[in-house]
N, CA, C and O atoms as CSV, one atom per row, in Angstrom:
chain,resi,resn,atom,element,x,y,z
A,1,UNK,N,N,-114.829,54.661,-21.456
A,1,UNK,CA,C,-116.187,55.156,-21.509
A,1,UNK,C,C,-117.062,54.118,-22.209
A,1,UNK,O,O,-116.645,53.473,-23.171
A,2,UNK,N,N,-118.267,53.977,-21.708
A,2,UNK,CA,C,-119.230,53.018,-22.238
A,2,UNK,C,C,-120.363,53.773,-22.926
A,2,UNK,O,O,-120.837,54.790,-22.420
A,3,UNK,N,N,-120.791,53.274,-24.072
A,3,UNK,CA,C,-121.969,53.815,-24.752
A,3,UNK,C,C,-123.187,53.033,-24.280
A,3,UNK,O,O,-123.198,51.804,-24.342
A,4,UNK,N,N,-124.205,53.733,-23.811
A,4,UNK,CA,C,-125.480,53.109,-23.465
A,4,UNK,C,C,-126.412,53.379,-24.637
A,4,UNK,O,O,-126.875,54.504,-24.826
A,5,UNK,N,N,-126.683,52.342,-25.423
A,5,UNK,CA,C,-127.423,52.508,-26.677
A,5,UNK,C,C,-128.827,51.934,-26.540
A,5,UNK,O,O,-129.009,50.794,-26.111
A,6,UNK,N,N,-129.818,52.743,-26.911
A,6,UNK,CA,C,-131.214,52.314,-26.872
A,6,UNK,C,C,-131.950,52.851,-28.086
A,6,UNK,O,O,-131.567,53.864,-28.670
A,7,UNK,N,N,-133.020,52.147,-28.454
A,7,UNK,CA,C,-133.931,52.689,-29.464
A,7,UNK,C,C,-135.268,53.066,-28.826
A,7,UNK,O,O,-136.186,53.509,-29.516
A,8,UNK,N,N,-135.373,52.891,-27.522
A,8,UNK,CA,C,-136.568,53.300,-26.789
A,8,UNK,C,C,-137.774,52.393,-26.959
A,8,UNK,O,O,-138.899,52.818,-26.697
A,9,UNK,N,N,-137.570,51.153,-27.391
A,9,UNK,CA,C,-138.713,50.278,-27.659
A,9,UNK,C,C,-139.139,49.423,-26.470
A,9,UNK,O,O,-140.160,48.739,-26.535
A,10,UNK,N,N,-138.374,49.455,-25.394
A,10,UNK,CA,C,-138.734,48.653,-24.221
A,10,UNK,C,C,-138.270,49.362,-22.951
A,10,UNK,O,O,-137.583,48.772,-22.117
A,11,UNK,N,N,-138.643,50.606,-22.815
A,11,UNK,CA,C,-138.163,51.437,-21.711
A,11,UNK,C,C,-138.859,51.053,-20.404
A,11,UNK,O,O,-140.075,51.188,-20.269
A,12,UNK,N,N,-138.077,50.579,-19.464
A,12,UNK,CA,C,-138.554,50.209,-18.128
A,12,UNK,C,C,-139.772,49.300,-18.170
A,12,UNK,O,O,-140.609,49.351,-17.269
A,13,UNK,N,N,-139.883,48.480,-19.188
A,13,UNK,CA,C,-141.023,47.582,-19.313
A,13,UNK,C,C,-142.316,48.272,-19.706
A,13,UNK,O,O,-143.377,47.647,-19.709
A,14,UNK,N,N,-142.240,49.555,-20.036
A,14,UNK,CA,C,-143.443,50.315,-20.409
A,14,UNK,C,C,-143.747,50.242,-21.895
A,14,UNK,O,O,-144.774,50.745,-22.350
A,15,UNK,N,N,-142.865,49.625,-22.642
A,15,UNK,CA,C,-143.105,49.477,-24.074
A,15,UNK,C,C,-142.352,50.491,-24.907
A,15,UNK,O,O,-141.342,51.048,-24.477
A,16,UNK,N,N,-142.856,50.720,-26.095
A,16,UNK,CA,C,-142.199,51.563,-27.087
A,16,UNK,C,C,-142.499,53.034,-26.818
A,16,UNK,O,O,-143.485,53.577,-27.316
A,17,UNK,N,N,-141.645,53.667,-26.033
A,17,UNK,CA,C,-141.812,55.087,-25.715
A,17,UNK,C,C,-141.041,55.981,-26.672
A,17,UNK,O,O,-141.262,57.191,-26.712
A,18,UNK,N,N,-140.141,55.391,-27.438
A,18,UNK,CA,C,-139.354,56.159,-28.398
A,18,UNK,C,C,-138.068,56.692,-27.804
A,18,UNK,O,O,-137.866,56.639,-26.591
A,19,UNK,N,N,-137.191,57.210,-28.669
A,19,UNK,CA,C,-135.870,57.642,-28.221
A,19,UNK,C,C,-135.884,58.890,-27.345
A,19,UNK,O,O,-135.037,59.033,-26.463
A,20,UNK,N,N,-136.825,59.787,-27.573
A,20,UNK,CA,C,-136.831,61.026,-26.787
A,20,UNK,C,C,-137.220,60.757,-25.335
A,20,UNK,O,O,-136.622,61.321,-24.418
A,21,UNK,N,N,-138.203,59.911,-25.123
A,21,UNK,CA,C,-138.609,59.560,-23.759
A,21,UNK,C,C,-137.571,58.680,-23.077
A,21,UNK,O,O,-137.509,58.632,-21.848
A,22,UNK,N,N,-136.759,57.987,-23.859
A,22,UNK,CA,C,-135.745,57.096,-23.288
A,22,UNK,C,C,-134.525,57.853,-22.769
A,22,UNK,O,O,-133.788,57.329,-21.934
A,23,UNK,N,N,-134.304,59.056,-23.240
A,23,UNK,CA,C,-133.091,59.799,-22.870
A,23,UNK,C,C,-132.920,59.933,-21.351
A,23,UNK,O,O,-131.844,59.611,-20.848
A,24,UNK,N,N,-133.935,60.394,-20.592
A,24,UNK,CA,C,-133.722,60.522,-19.142
A,24,UNK,C,C,-133.415,59.186,-18.458
A,24,UNK,O,O,-132.646,59.140,-17.498
A,25,UNK,N,N,-134.012,58.112,-18.951
A,25,UNK,CA,C,-133.752,56.790,-18.376
A,25,UNK,C,C,-132.302,56.384,-18.634
A,25,UNK,O,O,-131.635,55.863,-17.741
A,26,UNK,N,N,-131.816,56.619,-19.845
A,26,UNK,CA,C,-130.431,56.271,-20.179
A,26,UNK,C,C,-129.449,57.159,-19.410
A,26,UNK,O,O,-128.372,56.705,-19.025
A,27,UNK,N,N,-129.818,58.421,-19.186
A,27,UNK,CA,C,-128.968,59.299,-18.370
A,27,UNK,C,C,-128.872,58.758,-16.946
A,27,UNK,O,O,-127.804,58.791,-16.334
A,28,UNK,N,N,-129.988,58.263,-16.424
A,28,UNK,CA,C,-129.981,57.655,-15.094
A,28,UNK,C,C,-129.096,56.423,-15.042
A,28,UNK,O,O,-128.392,56.200,-14.057
A,29,UNK,N,N,-129.128,55.630,-16.090
A,29,UNK,CA,C,-128.278,54.436,-16.143
A,29,UNK,C,C,-126.807,54.830,-16.224
A,29,UNK,O,O,-125.948,54.149,-15.665
A,30,UNK,N,N,-126.519,55.923,-16.916
A,30,UNK,CA,C,-125.142,56.422,-16.974
A,30,UNK,C,C,-124.663,56.822,-15.576
A,30,UNK,O,O,-123.507,56.592,-15.222
A,31,UNK,N,N,-125.547,57.413,-14.796
A,31,UNK,CA,C,-125.188,57.771,-13.424
A,31,UNK,C,C,-124.911,56.531,-12.576
A,31,UNK,O,O,-124.025,56.549,-11.722
A,32,UNK,N,N,-125.661,55.461,-12.805
A,32,UNK,CA,C,-125.408,54.214,-12.072
A,32,UNK,C,C,-124.035,53.638,-12.411
A,32,UNK,O,O,-123.330,53.148,-11.529
A,33,UNK,N,N,-123.657,53.696,-13.683
A,33,UNK,CA,C,-122.313,53.252,-14.075
A,33,UNK,C,C,-121.256,54.039,-13.299
A,33,UNK,O,O,-120.296,53.465,-12.785
A,34,UNK,N,N,-121.443,55.357,-13.223
A,34,UNK,CA,C,-120.465,56.222,-12.562
A,34,UNK,C,C,-120.434,55.970,-11.058
A,34,UNK,O,O,-119.363,55.833,-10.466
A,35,UNK,N,N,-121.605,55.911,-10.450
A,35,UNK,CA,C,-121.697,55.775,-8.998
A,35,UNK,C,C,-121.187,54.427,-8.496
A,35,UNK,O,O,-120.458,54.370,-7.505
A,36,UNK,N,N,-121.562,53.356,-9.165
A,36,UNK,CA,C,-121.262,52.029,-8.641
A,36,UNK,C,C,-120.042,51.360,-9.257
A,36,UNK,O,O,-119.528,50.386,-8.707
A,37,UNK,N,N,-119.569,51.873,-10.399
A,37,UNK,CA,C,-118.410,51.240,-11.038
A,37,UNK,C,C,-117.320,52.238,-11.407
A,37,UNK,O,O,-116.281,51.849,-11.942
A,38,UNK,N,N,-117.545,53.525,-11.126
A,38,UNK,CA,C,-116.594,54.581,-11.501
A,38,UNK,C,C,-116.267,54.544,-12.993
A,38,UNK,O,O,-115.137,54.812,-13.402
A,39,UNK,N,N,-117.277,54.208,-13.798
A,39,UNK,CA,C,-117.125,54.145,-15.252
A,39,UNK,C,C,-117.963,55.252,-15.875
A,39,UNK,O,O,-119.153,55.382,-15.584
A,40,UNK,N,N,-117.339,56.041,-16.727
A,40,UNK,CA,C,-118.087,57.058,-17.455
A,40,UNK,C,C,-118.919,56.384,-18.537
A,40,UNK,O,O,-118.455,55.462,-19.208
A,41,UNK,N,N,-120.147,56.851,-18.700
A,41,UNK,CA,C,-121.040,56.282,-19.714
A,41,UNK,C,C,-121.773,57.418,-20.413
A,41,UNK,O,O,-122.061,58.455,-19.815
A,42,UNK,N,N,-122.068,57.203,-21.681
A,42,UNK,CA,C,-122.704,58.220,-22.509
A,42,UNK,C,C,-123.969,57.633,-23.132
A,42,UNK,O,O,-123.892,56.654,-23.874
A,43,UNK,N,N,-125.143,58.225,-22.837
A,43,UNK,CA,C,-126.385,57.699,-23.402
A,43,UNK,C,C,-126.549,58.083,-24.871
A,43,UNK,O,O,-126.338,59.234,-25.253
A,44,UNK,N,N,-126.929,57.094,-25.690
A,44,UNK,CA,C,-127.175,57.325,-27.111
A,44,UNK,C,C,-128.519,56.691,-27.450
A,44,UNK,O,O,-128.655,55.467,-27.446
A,45,UNK,N,N,-129.502,57.522,-27.742
A,45,UNK,CA,C,-130.837,57.034,-28.086
A,45,UNK,C,C,-131.051,57.211,-29.581
A,45,UNK,O,O,-131.080,58.332,-30.090
A,46,UNK,N,N,-131.199,56.097,-30.270
A,46,UNK,CA,C,-131.297,56.097,-31.728
A,46,UNK,C,C,-132.747,56.242,-32.180
A,46,UNK,O,O,-133.647,55.600,-31.638
A,47,UNK,N,N,-132.960,57.092,-33.180
A,47,UNK,CA,C,-134.301,57.316,-33.728
A,47,UNK,C,C,-134.543,56.364,-34.896
A,47,UNK,O,O,-134.878,56.787,-36.002
A,48,UNK,N,N,-134.366,55.078,-34.630
A,48,UNK,CA,C,-134.649,54.030,-35.604
A,48,UNK,C,C,-134.950,52.747,-34.850
A,48,UNK,O,O,-134.442,52.527,-33.751
A,49,UNK,N,N,-135.775,51.909,-35.444
A,49,UNK,CA,C,-136.044,50.592,-34.883
A,49,UNK,C,C,-135.600,49.501,-35.852
A,49,UNK,O,O,-135.905,48.324,-35.660
A,50,UNK,N,N,-134.889,49.901,-36.877
A,50,UNK,CA,C,-134.403,48.984,-37.900
A,50,UNK,C,C,-133.104,48.334,-37.415
A,50,UNK,O,O,-132.137,49.027,-37.099
A,51,UNK,N,N,-133.088,47.014,-37.360
A,51,UNK,CA,C,-131.924,46.286,-36.841
A,51,UNK,C,C,-130.663,46.618,-37.629
A,51,UNK,O,O,-129.605,46.828,-37.037
A,52,UNK,N,N,-130.761,46.668,-38.950
A,52,UNK,CA,C,-129.587,46.985,-39.773
A,52,UNK,C,C,-129.024,48.356,-39.426
A,52,UNK,O,O,-127.809,48.516,-39.310
A,53,UNK,N,N,-129.898,49.348,-39.259
A,53,UNK,CA,C,-129.444,50.706,-38.931
A,53,UNK,C,C,-128.836,50.764,-37.536
A,53,UNK,O,O,-127.833,51.447,-37.325
A,54,UNK,N,N,-129.429,50.058,-36.587
A,54,UNK,CA,C,-128.890,50.042,-35.223
A,54,UNK,C,C,-127.495,49.425,-35.218
A,54,UNK,O,O,-126.565,49.990,-34.643
A,55,UNK,N,N,-127.352,48.271,-35.856
A,55,UNK,CA,C,-126.058,47.580,-35.896
A,55,UNK,C,C,-125.016,48.434,-36.606
A,55,UNK,O,O,-123.892,48.565,-36.122
A,56,UNK,N,N,-125.372,49.010,-37.739
A,56,UNK,CA,C,-124.431,49.847,-38.492
A,56,UNK,C,C,-123.988,51.046,-37.670
A,56,UNK,O,O,-122.801,51.368,-37.631
A,57,UNK,N,N,-124.933,51.708,-37.013
A,57,UNK,CA,C,-124.601,52.878,-36.196
A,57,UNK,C,C,-123.652,52.494,-35.068
A,57,UNK,O,O,-122.657,53.180,-34.832
A,58,UNK,N,N,-123.952,51.411,-34.375
A,58,UNK,CA,C,-123.096,50.984,-33.267
A,58,UNK,C,C,-121.703,50.616,-33.766
A,58,UNK,O,O,-120.708,50.954,-33.124
A,59,UNK,N,N,-121.623,49.936,-34.889
A,59,UNK,CA,C,-120.309,49.593,-35.447
A,59,UNK,C,C,-119.507,50.849,-35.774
A,59,UNK,O,O,-118.288,50.868,-35.604
A,60,UNK,N,N,-120.186,51.903,-36.246
A,60,UNK,CA,C,-119.481,53.141,-36.594
A,60,UNK,C,C,-118.972,53.890,-35.365
A,60,UNK,O,O,-117.910,54.510,-35.416
A,61,UNK,N,N,-119.715,53.839,-34.268
A,61,UNK,CA,C,-119.296,54.586,-33.073
A,61,UNK,C,C,-118.440,53.747,-32.121
A,61,UNK,O,O,-117.787,54.302,-31.237
A,62,UNK,N,N,-118.431,52.438,-32.285
A,62,UNK,CA,C,-117.750,51.535,-31.350
A,62,UNK,C,C,-116.273,51.846,-31.107
A,62,UNK,O,O,-115.818,51.705,-29.972
A,63,UNK,N,N,-115.506,52.261,-32.112
A,63,UNK,CA,C,-114.077,52.467,-31.862
A,63,UNK,C,C,-113.745,53.513,-30.799
A,63,UNK,O,O,-112.653,53.481,-30.231
A,64,UNK,N,N,-114.659,54.435,-30.520
A,64,UNK,CA,C,-114.339,55.470,-29.531
A,64,UNK,C,C,-114.801,55.109,-28.124
A,64,UNK,O,O,-114.578,55.875,-27.186
A,65,UNK,N,N,-115.443,53.951,-27.964
A,65,UNK,CA,C,-115.932,53.526,-26.656
A,65,UNK,C,C,-115.211,52.262,-26.201
A,65,UNK,O,O,-114.792,51.441,-27.017
A,66,UNK,N,N,-115.075,52.122,-24.891
A,66,UNK,CA,C,-114.474,50.923,-24.328
A,66,UNK,C,C,-115.465,49.790,-24.180
A,66,UNK,O,O,-115.072,48.648,-23.944
A,67,UNK,N,N,-116.742,50.091,-24.314
A,67,UNK,CA,C,-117.785,49.074,-24.209
A,67,UNK,C,C,-119.094,49.603,-24.743
A,67,UNK,O,O,-119.299,50.811,-24.858
A,68,UNK,N,N,-119.976,48.677,-25.066
A,68,UNK,CA,C,-121.307,49.012,-25.558
A,68,UNK,C,C,-122.319,48.327,-24.651
A,68,UNK,O,O,-122.263,47.111,-24.462
A,69,UNK,N,N,-123.245,49.101,-24.090
A,69,UNK,CA,C,-124.336,48.554,-23.281
A,69,UNK,C,C,-125.623,48.702,-24.089
A,69,UNK,O,O,-126.111,49.814,-24.295
A,70,UNK,N,N,-126.167,47.576,-24.544
A,70,UNK,CA,C,-127.444,47.597,-25.256
A,70,UNK,C,C,-128.542,47.648,-24.206
A,70,UNK,O,O,-128.608,46.789,-23.327
A,71,UNK,N,N,-129.394,48.643,-24.295
A,71,UNK,CA,C,-130.359,48.870,-23.223
A,71,UNK,C,C,-131.740,49.177,-23.782
A,71,UNK,O,O,-131.893,49.986,-24.698
A,72,UNK,N,N,-132.732,48.520,-23.218
A,72,UNK,CA,C,-134.141,48.800,-23.524
A,72,UNK,C,C,-134.468,48.731,-25.013
A,72,UNK,O,O,-135.187,49.577,-25.545
A,73,UNK,N,N,-133.927,47.711,-25.673
A,73,UNK,CA,C,-134.278,47.383,-27.055
A,73,UNK,C,C,-135.179,46.157,-26.969
A,73,UNK,O,O,-134.799,45.155,-26.363
A,74,UNK,N,N,-136.353,46.219,-27.560
A,74,UNK,CA,C,-137.343,45.153,-27.395
A,74,UNK,C,C,-136.903,43.834,-28.024
A,74,UNK,O,O,-136.156,43.797,-29.002
A,75,UNK,N,N,-137.398,42.753,-27.422
A,75,UNK,CA,C,-137.160,41.406,-27.949
A,75,UNK,C,C,-138.123,41.166,-29.118
A,75,UNK,O,O,-139.229,41.707,-29.117
A,76,UNK,N,N,-137.740,40.402,-30.069
A,76,UNK,CA,C,-136.513,39.622,-30.216
A,76,UNK,C,C,-135.396,40.394,-30.916
A,76,UNK,O,O,-134.303,39.860,-31.106
A,77,UNK,N,N,-135.659,41.650,-31.301
A,77,UNK,CA,C,-134.651,42.424,-32.033
A,77,UNK,C,C,-133.378,42.602,-31.229
A,77,UNK,O,O,-132.288,42.622,-31.800
A,78,UNK,N,N,-133.491,42.731,-29.912
A,78,UNK,CA,C,-132.304,42.927,-29.078
A,78,UNK,C,C,-131.327,41.761,-29.225
A,78,UNK,O,O,-130.112,41.962,-29.224
A,79,UNK,N,N,-131.853,40.555,-29.351
A,79,UNK,CA,C,-130.981,39.381,-29.489
A,79,UNK,C,C,-130.274,39.372,-30.838
A,79,UNK,O,O,-129.105,38.999,-30.934
A,80,UNK,N,N,-130.989,39.784,-31.875
A,80,UNK,CA,C,-130.369,39.853,-33.201
A,80,UNK,C,C,-129.275,40.913,-33.234
A,80,UNK,O,O,-128.199,40.686,-33.788
A,81,UNK,N,N,-129.553,42.076,-32.637
A,81,UNK,CA,C,-128.548,43.143,-32.580
A,81,UNK,C,C,-127.309,42.641,-31.846
A,81,UNK,O,O,-126.190,42.819,-32.328
A,82,UNK,N,N,-127.498,42.019,-30.694
A,82,UNK,CA,C,-126.359,41.527,-29.911
A,82,UNK,C,C,-125.548,40.492,-30.688
A,82,UNK,O,O,-124.320,40.572,-30.726
A,83,UNK,N,N,-126.210,39.538,-31.295
A,83,UNK,CA,C,-125.498,38.495,-32.043
A,83,UNK,C,C,-124.705,39.073,-33.207
A,83,UNK,O,O,-123.568,38.670,-33.449
A,84,UNK,N,N,-125.301,40.009,-33.922
A,84,UNK,CA,C,-124.600,40.606,-35.062
A,84,UNK,C,C,-123.416,41.444,-34.608
A,84,UNK,O,O,-122.386,41.484,-35.282
A,85,UNK,N,N,-123.555,42.113,-33.471
A,85,UNK,CA,C,-122.440,42.911,-32.960
A,85,UNK,C,C,-121.309,42.022,-32.451
A,85,UNK,O,O,-120.137,42.360,-32.616
A,86,UNK,N,N,-121.641,40.907,-31.843
A,86,UNK,CA,C,-120.599,39.983,-31.366
A,86,UNK,C,C,-119.723,39.509,-32.520
A,86,UNK,O,O,-118.525,39.282,-32.347
A,87,UNK,N,N,-120.317,39.362,-33.681
A,87,UNK,CA,C,-119.570,38.907,-34.857
A,87,UNK,C,C,-118.777,40.031,-35.513
A,87,UNK,O,O,-117.810,39.770,-36.229
A,88,UNK,N,N,-119.177,41.286,-35.275
A,88,UNK,CA,C,-118.571,42.373,-36.029
A,88,UNK,C,C,-117.779,43.391,-35.248
A,88,UNK,O,O,-117.243,44.330,-35.837
A,89,UNK,N,N,-117.686,43.236,-33.928
A,89,UNK,CA,C,-116.939,44.191,-33.102
A,89,UNK,C,C,-115.869,43.420,-32.343
A,89,UNK,O,O,-116.095,42.288,-31.914
A,90,UNK,N,N,-114.711,44.033,-32.180
A,90,UNK,CA,C,-113.547,43.380,-31.585
A,90,UNK,C,C,-113.640,43.170,-30.075
A,90,UNK,O,O,-112.822,42.434,-29.524
A,91,UNK,N,N,-114.596,43.782,-29.387
A,91,UNK,CA,C,-114.722,43.593,-27.947
A,91,UNK,C,C,-116.154,43.212,-27.612
A,91,UNK,O,O,-117.042,43.323,-28.458
A,92,UNK,N,N,-116.384,42.768,-26.394
A,92,UNK,CA,C,-117.702,42.256,-26.023
A,92,UNK,C,C,-118.685,43.379,-25.732
A,92,UNK,O,O,-118.301,44.468,-25.306
A,93,UNK,N,N,-119.956,43.094,-25.971
A,93,UNK,CA,C,-121.019,44.035,-25.623
A,93,UNK,C,C,-121.589,43.644,-24.271
A,93,UNK,O,O,-121.596,42.468,-23.908
A,94,UNK,N,N,-122.061,44.620,-23.537
A,94,UNK,CA,C,-122.705,44.393,-22.248
A,94,UNK,C,C,-124.196,44.521,-22.504
A,94,UNK,O,O,-124.652,45.564,-22.974
A,95,UNK,N,N,-124.950,43.499,-22.209
A,95,UNK,CA,C,-126.394,43.604,-22.454
A,95,UNK,C,C,-127.194,43.061,-21.300
A,95,UNK,O,O,-128.424,43.072,-21.342
């Protein structure tokens, strides 16, 4: 199972819509994982835009997922989150 993690700051190029508005988009992405790759995915929309909190949360939930898909996190924070996770998680992130 893959975690689709977003903070809702760059949803579909529309900007910072927040985590609540991002939920349906992440659910749709989970369906794409299932339909085209037969991979179960679970949307997780975080109510924080703090890089430290995002990284810490993902590190805490990572052991129960086979992969992490970072989705719709605005630049340049998305790059910092990805780099920090690459250093701190035993498997690769999908971004």
